[in-house]
N, C-alpha and C positions, 0 to 999 in steps of 0.2 A: 547294244547289240554287238554283242563279239560274243567271245569263246566261254561259254553258260562250264565255268573252271573254277576253286577258292581264289585260285592267282587275282581273278580279274574281278572280285568282287561278288560270287552269286552268296554265300550264308550272309555278307552281310548287309547283303542286299536285307533275305528276307525276314533277316533282324530287322532291317532297319521298316518292311512291311508291315512288320505282327505290330512294332508301337505306331505308327498310321495311323492304320487302319482302327488300332484300339482308340484311338485318343478322337479321327471321325465319328460326325454324327451323319455320315451319309457311306451307302455302300462304295470300296476301296479294294481294283484290282488289280494285281501284278501281272503285266504280261514282261515275260524276258524270249528277246530272241538270240538262239546261237545253237549251237551243237551241242549235247547235255555229254562233253567229251568224258566227265568221270563220276559219269554216272550218279548225278548229284540231286536231282528229282524227287529221288526215293526220299534222303537223309532230313530233306529237310523239310517231306510229310512228315518224319516220324517225327523233328526237331520241334516244329512249331507245330503243332497242334490248332487246330479250326481254322491254317492258312490251302487245307484242300477244297478243291470248290471256287477260292477266292486267288486262285494262282494260275496261270498258264507260262507254260513253254513254246516256244515254236522253234523242234530246233533248224529249218532251213528255210527261208522264202528267197526267193527271183526278186523278188516286189514289197524293197524295205522302206 
């Protein structure tokens, strides 16, 4: 859980998720928690086809 930015590895995490999901025989869901400070969610959905619906971003929680 951290800021949802390129510097914090948000795009690298999405890339890794796509690889893990492709190799897994079971459903895999990526959950990231933190504010989308750089509006990366749209970029991730566009660049990583097939990730929509299998990726969730929770922008804020007071119960991590």
